[in-house]
FIZA-866919 format. One record per residue: residue number from 1; residue in one letter; chain; x, y, z of N, C-alpha, C in turn. Coordinates in Angstrom, 1 decimal, padded with zeros to 4 digits. Atoms other than C-alpha are relative to their C-alpha. Layout:
N
REC     i   aa   ch     n_xx     n_yy     n_zz    ca_xx    ca_yy    ca_zz     c_xx     c_yy     c_zz
REC   NUM    a    A        X        Y        Z        X        Y        Z        X        Y        Z
...
This chain:
132
REC     i   aa   ch     n_xx     n_yy     n_zz    ca_xx    ca_yy    ca_zz     c_xx     c_yy     c_zz
REC     1    x    A    001.1    000.4   -001.1   -002.0    025.9   -016.3   -000.1   -001.3    000.6
REC     2    x    A   -000.1    001.4   -000.6   -001.9    022.9   -013.9   -001.3   -000.8   -000.5
REC     3    x    A    001.0    001.1    000.3   -003.9    019.8   -014.9   -000.9   -000.2    001.2
REC     4    x    A    001.0    000.3   -001.0   -007.0    019.2   -012.9    000.0   -001.4    000.3
REC     5    x    A   -000.1    001.3   -000.5   -006.9    015.9   -010.9   -001.3   -000.8   -000.6
REC     6    x    A    001.1    000.8    000.4   -009.2    013.3   -012.3   -001.0   -000.5    001.2
REC     7    x    A    001.1    000.4   -001.2   -012.5    012.6   -010.3   -000.3   -001.4   -000.3
REC     8    x    A    000.4    001.5    000.0   -013.3    009.0   -009.6   -001.2   -000.1    001.0
REC     9    x    A    001.3    000.4   -000.9   -016.5    007.6   -007.9    000.0   -001.4    000.1
REC    10    x    A    000.2    001.6   -000.4   -017.4    004.2   -006.6   -000.3   -000.6   -001.1
REC    11    x    A    000.4    000.8    001.1   -018.7    003.3   -009.7    001.2   -000.3   -001.2
REC    12    x    A   -001.1    000.1    000.8   -015.3    003.5   -011.7    000.9   -001.6    000.5
REC    13    x    A   -000.9    001.2   -000.3   -014.3    000.4   -009.6   -000.7   -001.3    000.0
REC    14    x    A    000.6    001.4   -000.1   -015.0   -003.5   -009.7    000.2   -000.3    001.3
REC    15    x    A   -000.1    000.2   -001.4   -015.8   -004.0   -006.1   -000.3   -001.6    000.3
REC    16    x    A    000.4    001.3   -000.2   -016.6   -007.8   -006.5    000.9   -000.7    000.9
REC    17    x    A   -001.1    000.6   -000.8   -013.4   -008.7   -004.6   -000.2    000.6    001.6
REC    18    x    A    000.0   -000.3   -001.0   -014.2   -006.6   -001.7   -001.2    001.0    000.3
REC    19    x    A    001.0   -000.8   -000.2   -017.6   -005.0   -000.6    000.4    001.1    001.0
REC    20    x    A   -000.7   -001.1   -001.1   -015.8   -003.4    002.5    000.7    001.1   -000.5
REC    21    x    A   -000.5   -001.0    000.7   -013.7   -001.4    000.2   -000.8    000.9   -000.5
REC    22    x    A    001.2   -001.0    000.6   -016.8   -000.1   -001.7   -000.5    000.6    001.1
REC    23    x    A    000.7   -000.7   -001.3   -018.4    000.8    001.6    001.0    001.0    000.4
REC    24    x    A   -001.1   -000.9   -000.5   -015.2    002.6    002.7    000.0    001.3   -000.8
REC    25    x    A   -000.4   -001.0    001.1   -014.7    004.5   -000.5   -001.2    001.1    000.0
REC    26    x    A    001.1   -001.0    000.0   -018.3    005.8   -000.5   -000.4    000.4    001.2
REC    27    x    A    000.1   -000.7   -001.2   -018.1    006.6    003.1    000.9    001.1    000.0
REC    28    x    A   -001.0   -000.8    000.2   -015.1    008.5    002.4   -000.3    001.2   -000.8
REC    29    x    A    000.4   -000.9    001.2   -016.2    010.3   -000.7   -001.3   -000.4   -000.8
REC    30    x    A    001.2    000.3    000.7   -019.8    010.0   -001.4   -000.2    000.6   -001.3
REC    31    x    A    000.2   -000.7    001.2   -019.7    012.5   -004.3    001.3   -000.4   -000.9
REC    32    x    A   -001.1    000.2    001.0   -016.4    010.9   -005.7    001.0    000.9    000.6
REC    33    x    A   -001.2   -000.6   -000.5   -012.8    012.0   -005.4    001.0    000.3   -000.9
REC    34    x    A   -001.0    000.0    001.0   -010.1    013.5   -007.2    001.2   -000.6    000.4
REC    35    x    A   -001.1    000.7    000.0   -007.1    011.7   -007.8    001.2    000.9    000.5
REC    36    x    A   -001.1   -000.6   -000.5   -004.4    013.3   -005.5    000.7   -000.7    001.0
REC    37    x    A   -000.7    000.6   -000.9   -001.7    012.6   -003.2   -000.4   -000.2    001.2
REC    38    x    A    000.6   -000.2   -001.7   -003.5    013.6    000.0   -001.4   -000.8   -000.1
REC    39    x    A    000.9    000.9    000.1   -006.6    011.5   -001.4    000.6   -001.5    000.1
REC    40    x    A   -000.8    001.2    000.1   -004.3    008.6   -001.9    000.4   -000.5    001.4
REC    41    x    A   -000.5    000.3   -001.5   -002.7    008.9    001.5   -001.2   -000.1    001.0
REC    42    x    A    001.2    000.1   -000.7   -006.2    009.3    002.9   -000.5   -001.5    000.1
REC    43    x    A    000.4    001.3    000.6   -007.1    006.1    001.2    000.9   -001.3    000.9
REC    44    x    A   -000.8    000.8   -000.8   -004.3    004.4    002.7   -000.1   -000.2    001.6
REC    45    x    A    000.4    000.0   -001.5   -005.0    005.5    006.3   -001.2   -000.8    000.2
REC    46    x    A    001.4    000.7   -000.3   -008.4    004.0    006.1    000.0   -001.4   -000.6
REC    47    x    A   -000.1    001.5    000.3   -007.3    000.6    004.6   -000.5   -000.1   -001.3
REC    48    x    A    000.1    000.4    001.6   -008.0    001.0    001.0    001.1   -000.3   -000.6
REC    49    x    A   -001.0    000.4    000.9   -006.1   -000.9   -001.4    000.3    001.0   -001.3
REC    50    x    A   -000.5   -000.8    001.0   -004.2    001.4   -003.9    000.3   -001.0   -001.2
REC    51    x    A   -000.2    000.8    001.0   -003.2   -001.6   -005.8   -001.6   -000.3   -000.8
REC    52    x    A    001.0    000.3    000.6   -006.8   -002.3   -006.3   -000.5    001.3   -000.8
REC    53    x    A    000.4   -001.4    000.7   -007.4    001.4   -007.4    000.7    000.0   -001.5
REC    54    x    A   -000.9    000.2    001.3   -004.5    000.8   -010.0   -000.6   -001.0   -001.1
REC    55    x    A    000.6    001.1    000.9   -006.2   -002.3   -011.5   -001.2    000.7   -000.7
REC    56    x    A    001.3   -000.6    000.6   -009.3   -000.4   -012.0    000.0    001.3   -000.7
REC    57    x    A   -000.3   -001.2    000.5   -007.9    003.0   -013.1    001.0    000.2   -001.0
REC    58    x    A   -001.1   -000.1    000.8   -004.8    002.3   -015.0   -000.3   -000.9   -001.3
REC    59    x    A    000.1    000.8    001.2   -004.7    001.2   -018.7    001.3   -001.2    000.2
REC    60    x    A   -000.8    001.2   -000.3   -002.7   -002.0   -019.2    001.8    000.5    000.1
REC    61    x    A   -001.5    000.0    000.0    000.8   -000.5   -019.9    000.5    000.9    001.3
REC    62    x    A   -000.4   -000.6   -001.5    000.7    002.0   -016.8   -000.2   -000.9    001.3
REC    63    x    A    000.2    000.9   -001.0   -000.6   -000.7   -014.9    000.9   -000.8    000.3
REC    64    x    A   -001.1    001.0    000.0    002.3   -003.0   -015.7    001.1    000.7    000.5
REC    65    x    A   -001.1   -000.9   -000.6    004.7   -000.2   -014.9   -000.3    000.2    001.5
REC    66    x    A    000.3   -000.2   -001.5    002.9    000.5   -011.4    000.2   -001.3    000.6
REC    67    x    A    000.0    001.2   -000.6    002.8   -003.1   -010.7    001.5   -000.6    000.1
REC    68    x    A   -001.2    000.4    000.0    006.3   -003.7   -011.6    001.0    001.0    001.4
REC    69    x    A   -000.9   -000.7   -001.3    007.6   -000.8   -009.0   -000.6   -000.5    001.3
REC    70    x    A    000.7    000.6   -001.2    005.0   -002.3   -006.4    000.9   -001.4    000.4
REC    71    x    A   -000.8    001.2   -000.3    006.7   -005.7   -006.8    001.5    000.0    000.4
REC    72    x    A   -001.2   -000.4   -000.3    010.0   -004.3   -006.7    000.3    000.5    001.5
REC    73    x    A    000.1   -000.4   -001.5    009.2   -002.5   -003.3   -000.2   -001.1    000.9
REC    74    x    A    000.2    001.0   -001.1    007.9   -005.6   -001.8    001.1   -000.9    000.0
REC    75    x    A   -001.1    000.7    000.1    010.9   -007.6   -002.9    001.0    000.5    001.1
REC    76    x    A   -001.0   -000.8   -001.0    013.1   -004.9   -001.0   -000.6   -000.4    001.4
REC    77    x    A    000.6   -000.1   -001.3    010.7   -005.0    001.9    000.3   -001.3    000.6
REC    78    x    A    000.1    001.2   -000.6    010.9   -008.8    002.4    001.7   -000.3    000.3
REC    79    x    A   -001.5    000.2    000.0    014.8   -008.7    001.7    000.4    000.6    001.5
REC    80    x    A   -000.6   -000.8   -001.1    015.2   -006.1    004.4   -000.4   -000.4    001.6
REC    81    x    A    000.3    000.5   -001.3    013.2   -007.9    007.2    000.3   -001.4    000.2
REC    82    x    A   -000.4    001.2   -000.3    014.4   -011.3    006.6    000.9   -000.3    001.0
REC    83    x    A   -000.9    000.4   -000.9    017.5   -011.2    008.8   -000.8    000.1    001.3
REC    84    x    A    000.9   -000.2   -001.4    015.1   -009.9    011.7   -000.6   -001.2    000.3
REC    85    x    A    000.7    001.2    000.0    013.0   -012.9    011.0    000.6   -001.2    000.5
REC    86    x    A   -000.9    001.2   -000.1    015.7   -015.5    010.9    000.4    000.2    001.4
REC    87    x    A   -000.6   -000.2   -001.4    017.1   -013.8    014.3   -001.2   -000.5    001.1
REC    88    x    A    001.2    000.2   -001.0    013.5   -014.0    016.0   -000.2   -001.6    000.2
REC    89    x    A    000.1    001.6   -000.2    013.2   -017.7    015.0    001.2   -000.6    000.7
REC    90    x    A   -001.2    000.7   -000.5    016.7   -018.5    016.1    000.0    000.1    001.7
REC    91    x    A    000.2   -000.1   -001.2    016.2   -017.0    019.4   -001.4   -000.8    000.7
REC    92    x    A    001.0    001.0   -000.7    012.9   -018.8    020.1    000.3   -001.4   -000.2
REC    93    x    A   -000.4    001.3    000.2    014.4   -022.1    018.9    000.9   -000.2    001.3
REC    94    x    A   -001.1    000.1   -001.1    017.2   -021.4    021.8   -000.8    000.1    001.3
REC    95    x    A    000.7   -000.4   -001.2    014.3   -020.6    024.2    000.5    001.0    000.8
REC    96    x    A   -000.4   -001.2   -000.4    015.6   -017.3    024.8   -001.1    000.9   -000.2
REC    97    x    A    001.2   -000.5    000.1    012.2   -015.8    025.3    000.3    001.6    000.1
REC    98    x    A   -000.2   -001.6   -000.2    013.2   -012.2    026.5    000.8    000.5   -001.0
REC    99    x    A   -000.7   -000.6    000.8    015.7   -011.7    024.0   -000.7   -000.1   -001.4
REC   100    x    A    001.0    000.3    001.4    013.2   -013.2    021.0   -001.2    001.2    000.2
REC   101    x    A    001.3   -001.1    000.1    010.5   -010.6    022.4    000.6    001.3   -000.4
REC   102    x    A   -000.7   -001.4    000.6    012.9   -007.6    022.0    000.4   -000.2   -001.5
REC   103    x    A    000.0    000.0    001.3    014.0   -008.9    018.7   -001.3    000.2   -000.8
REC   104    x    A    001.1   -000.2    000.6    010.4   -009.1    017.7   -000.6    001.4    000.2
REC   105    x    A    000.1   -001.3    000.1    009.9   -005.7    018.9    000.7    000.9   -001.0
REC   106    x    A   -000.9   -000.9    000.9    012.5   -004.2    016.9   -000.5   -000.4   -001.5
REC   107    x    A    000.6    000.1    001.2    011.3   -006.1    013.8   -001.1    000.3   -000.2
REC   108    x    A    001.3   -000.5    000.4    007.9   -005.1    014.1    000.0    001.5   -000.2
REC   109    x    A   -000.2   -001.4    000.2    009.0   -001.6    014.4    000.7    000.4   -001.5
REC   110    x    A   -000.7   -000.3    001.4    011.2   -001.8    011.1   -001.2   -000.5   -000.9
REC   111    x    A    001.0    000.3    001.0    008.4   -003.5    009.3   -001.2    001.1   -000.1
REC   112    x    A    001.1   -001.2    000.2    005.9   -000.7    010.3    000.6    001.1   -001.1
REC   113    x    A   -000.6   -001.4    000.6    008.4    002.0    009.0    000.0   -000.5   -001.6
REC   114    x    A    000.0    000.3    001.5    009.0    000.1    005.7   -001.2   -000.2   -000.6
REC   115    x    A    001.3    000.0    000.8    005.5   -000.6    005.1   -000.7    001.2    000.0
REC   116    x    A    000.4   -001.2    000.0    004.7    003.0    005.6    000.5    000.5   -001.3
REC   117    x    A   -000.7   -000.4    001.1    007.2    003.6    003.0   -000.4   -000.4   -001.2
REC   118    x    A    000.6    000.8    001.2    005.8    001.0    000.5   -001.4    000.7   -000.2
REC   119    x    A    001.4   -000.6    000.2    002.2    002.7    001.0    000.1    001.2   -000.7
REC   120    x    A   -000.1   -001.0    000.6    003.6    005.9    000.3    000.6    000.0   -001.5
REC   121    x    A   -000.5    000.1    001.3    005.5    004.9   -002.8   -001.2   -000.4   -001.0
REC   122    x    A    001.5    000.5    001.0    001.9    003.3   -004.1   -000.5    001.3   -000.2
REC   123    x    A    000.6   -001.3    000.1    000.5    006.7   -003.5    000.6    000.9   -001.1
REC   124    x    A   -000.6   -000.8    000.9    002.9    008.6   -005.3    000.1   -000.5   -001.5
REC   125    x    A    000.0    000.8    001.5    003.2    006.0   -008.2   -001.5    000.1   -000.6
REC   126    x    A    001.3   -000.2    000.4   -000.6    005.9   -008.5   -000.4    001.4   -000.5
REC   127    x    A    000.4   -001.6    000.7   -001.1    009.8   -008.9    000.7    000.4   -001.1
REC   128    x    A   -000.7   -000.2    001.1    001.8    009.9   -011.1   -000.4   -000.5   -001.2
REC   129    x    A    000.6    000.7    001.1    000.5    007.2   -013.3   -001.2    000.6   -000.8
REC   130    x    A    001.1   -000.4    000.6   -002.8    008.7   -013.6    000.2    001.5   -000.4
REC   131    x    A   -000.1   -001.2    000.4   -001.4    012.0   -014.2    000.7    000.3   -001.3
REC   132    x    A   -000.6   -000.3    001.4    000.4    011.3   -017.4   -000.9   -000.1   -001.2
């Protein structure tokens, strides 16, 4: 028999860093929400921080594992976009505005795709950590 997903409510979080996050959570899930991949993805789409959720819901060991995975992803993200940033800066310094604009467009698309992958990894990681 599959495990039932854990139900969380706004009262499970320390909202001192963001009342906006609290308001958004209560708007999306006034009666609480089960921790599922679908709800984690919904939280992301609505601007909620899964790292904040992890800090509030995971014990120290699982939180450390979650944060290690998130930090690894962020380092990979930064390394992946670094060449594009350097190229945009070079083109701007050389006053090649059209080329810089096009390079910036490509960089923004790459950043958007990689950021979406990072957010998805957070959703999967949080649900997995809570399901253990």
